[in-house]
C-alpha positions in Angstrom: 0.0 0.1 0.1 1.2 3.4 -0.9 -0.2 5.1 2.2 2.4 3.6 4.7 1.6 6.5 7.1 -1.9 5.7 8.0 -1.5 3.8 11.1 0.8 6.1 12.9 -1.3 9.1 11.7 -4.5 7.9 13.1 -3.2 6.6 16.1 -1.7 9.9 16.8 -5.1 11.4 17.2 -6.2 11.6 20.8 -8.5 8.9 22.1 -8.0 6.7 19.0 -7.7 3.0 19.3 -7.8 0.2 16.7 -8.7 -3.5 16.3 -9.0 -6.3 13.8 -12.6 -7.3 12.8 -11.8 -10.9 11.9 -15.0 -11.6 10.1 -14.3 -8.8 7.4 -10.6 -8.8 7.7 -10.7 -5.1 8.5 -8.3 -2.9 10.6 -10.8 -0.6 12.3 -10.1 2.9 14.0 -12.3 4.0 16.7 -13.0 7.1 18.8 -14.9 6.6 21.9 -15.6 3.0 20.7 -17.1 4.1 17.3 -15.6 3.4 14.2 -14.4 6.5 12.0 -12.0 4.9 9.6 -10.9 1.4 8.3 -8.4 -0.5 6.3 -9.9 -3.3 4.5 -7.7 -6.1 3.6 -7.8 -9.0 1.0 -7.2 -12.7 1.5 -3.6 -12.1 1.7 -3.8 -9.3 4.2 -2.9 -6.6 1.6 -4.9 -3.3 1.8 -7.7 -3.0 -0.8 -9.8 -0.1 0.2 -9.5 2.6 2.9 -12.7 3.6 4.2 -13.9 6.7 6.3 -17.1 8.6 7.3 -17.9 11.8 5.6 -20.9 14.1 5.4 -23.1 12.9 2.6 -22.8 16.0 0.3 -18.9 16.0 0.5 -18.6 12.3 0.0 -20.6 12.7 -3.2 -18.6 15.6 -4.4 -15.4 13.8 -3.9 -16.6 10.7 -5.7 -17.5 12.9 -8.7 -14.1 14.4 -8.7 -11.9 11.3 -7.9 -12.4 7.9 -9.6 -10.3 6.3 -7.0 -12.9 7.2 -4.4 -16.0 5.2 -4.4 -19.2 4.6 -2.2 -18.2 2.8 1.3 -17.1 -0.7 0.7 -19.6 -2.8 2.5 -20.8 0.1 4.4 -23.7 2.8 4.2 -23.3 4.4 0.8 -24.5 7.7 1.9 -22.4 8.3 4.7 -19.2 6.1 4.0 -16.6 6.2 1.4 -13.7 4.1 0.3 -10.5 5.1 -1.4 -8.6 2.5 -3.4 -5.5 1.5 -1.5 -3.3 1.8 -4.7 -5.3 4.8 -6.0 -4.0 8.3 -6.9 -5.6 10.3 -4.0 -3.1 12.5 -2.6 -1.7 12.1 0.8 -2.9 15.8 1.8 -6.6 15.0 0.7 -6.5 11.5 2.3 -5.4 13.2 5.6 -8.0 15.7 5.3 -10.6 13.0 4.8 -9.6 11.3 8.1 -9.6 14.5 9.8 -13.0 15.2 9.0 -14.3 11.6 9.7 -12.6 11.8 13.2 -14.2 15.0 13.8 -17.7 13.8 12.5 -17.9 10.8 14.8 -16.4 12.8 17.9 -19.1 15.6 17.7 -21.8 12.9 17.4 -20.9 12.5 21.3 -22.5 14.8 23.9 -20.1 17.4 25.3 -19.7 15.3 28.4 -18.6 12.2 26.5 -16.3 14.3 24.4 -14.5 15.5 27.3 -14.4 12.0 28.7 -12.8 10.7 25.4 -10.4 13.5 25.2 -9.5 14.2 28.8 -10.2 10.7 30.6 -7.2 8.7 30.6 -7.2 4.9 30.3 -7.0 4.3 34.0 -9.9 6.6 34.7 -7.9 9.8 35.7 -9.6 12.9 34.5 -6.5 14.6 33.3 -8.3 18.2 33.3 -8.7 18.0 37.0 -5.2 16.7 37.8 -2.8 19.0 39.6 -0.2 18.5 37.0 -2.4 19.3 34.0 -1.3 22.6 32.0 2.4 23.4 31.5 3.8 20.4 33.2 1.6 17.8 31.4 -1.0 18.1 28.5 -2.6 14.8 29.4 -2.2 10.9 29.1 -4.0 10.8 25.8 -2.2 13.9 24.4 1.2 12.4 25.2 0.1 8.7 24.4 1.0 7.7 27.8 4.3 9.2 28.0 3.5 11.7 30.7 6.0 13.3 33.2 6.0 10.6 35.7 6.4 7.8 33.3 10.1 6.4 32.6 11.8 8.6 30.4 10.9 7.9 26.6 8.5 5.3 27.7 4.5 5.3 28.4 3.0 5.0 31.8 2.9 1.1 32.6 -0.9 1.3 32.8 -1.3 3.0 29.5 1.5 0.7 28.0 -0.6 -2.4 29.1 -4.1 -1.2 28.1 -3.5 0.9 25.1 -0.2 -0.5 23.5 -0.1 -4.3 24.4 -3.9 -5.0 24.6 -5.2 -2.4 22.3 -8.1 -1.6 24.7 -10.1 1.7 24.6 -9.6 1.9 28.4 -9.1 -0.6 31.3 -12.7 -0.7 31.7 -12.6 -3.5 28.9 -10.3 -5.6 31.3 -11.6 -8.1 33.8 -8.5 -7.6 36.0 -9.5 -4.0 36.8 -8.0 -2.7 39.2 -4.9 -4.9 38.7 -1.4 -5.3 40.1 -0.1 -2.6 37.6 -2.5 0.0 39.0 -1.3 -0.7 42.5 2.3 -0.6 41.4 1.7 2.8 39.5 0.9 5.1 42.4 1.3 8.9 43.2 3.9 8.8 46.2 2.0 11.9 47.5 -1.1 9.8 48.4 -1.5 8.0 51.7 -2.6 4.4 51.6 -6.1 5.6 52.3 -6.2 8.3 49.7 -4.5 6.0 47.1 -7.4 3.5 47.8 -10.1 6.2 47.6 -8.4 7.2 44.0 -8.6 3.8 42.7 -12.0 3.4 43.5 -13.1 6.8 41.9 -11.2 6.0 38.7 -12.8 2.5 38.4 -16.3 4.4 39.0 -15.5 6.9 36.2 -14.4 4.1 33.9 -17.7 2.3 34.5 -19.6 5.2 33.9 -18.1 5.6 30.3 -19.5 3.7 27.2 -17.5 1.7 24.9 
């Protein structure tokens, strides 16, 4: 596939996760648990189509302008569009289409849910309420887990486990929550009682979210 940058570009967006839909052999990219883009693979696991959600009028316009942009492959033809993986759509246009797809799906959530997606870390911490948020730290999702308290150049152990290794939207999807990694990754300023309360509050926040 000519668009080798896709995975890094999409996962670089705040709150984005991916999975493999085995029945269709699609690599799907989600925001808040809802798909906004996908790479459709053939039987040899080679990309065939790159699919994303767009406003109907824009999708129709682009399909008229570019022969390599077609109605969504195995998707709703009004809201989804597919780009041929070996087509001639420019990188700049494809990135613009991805950006719009991301914004469309994100804007479909309530303001409260948007904040959870953008500011709630995979461990349930509300980054916007953290005493370190601002100049010291822009948030877990923004830094892809490489926050100020993580080992230099590495992601926080919780983020590394949930996002990078397990490809989860958050720890909410894990049956072991709160696990041993949670208890080993602890703010030293907390007393035992304060830390236990913090853990319980983070679990409650995660359980209030939707996948």
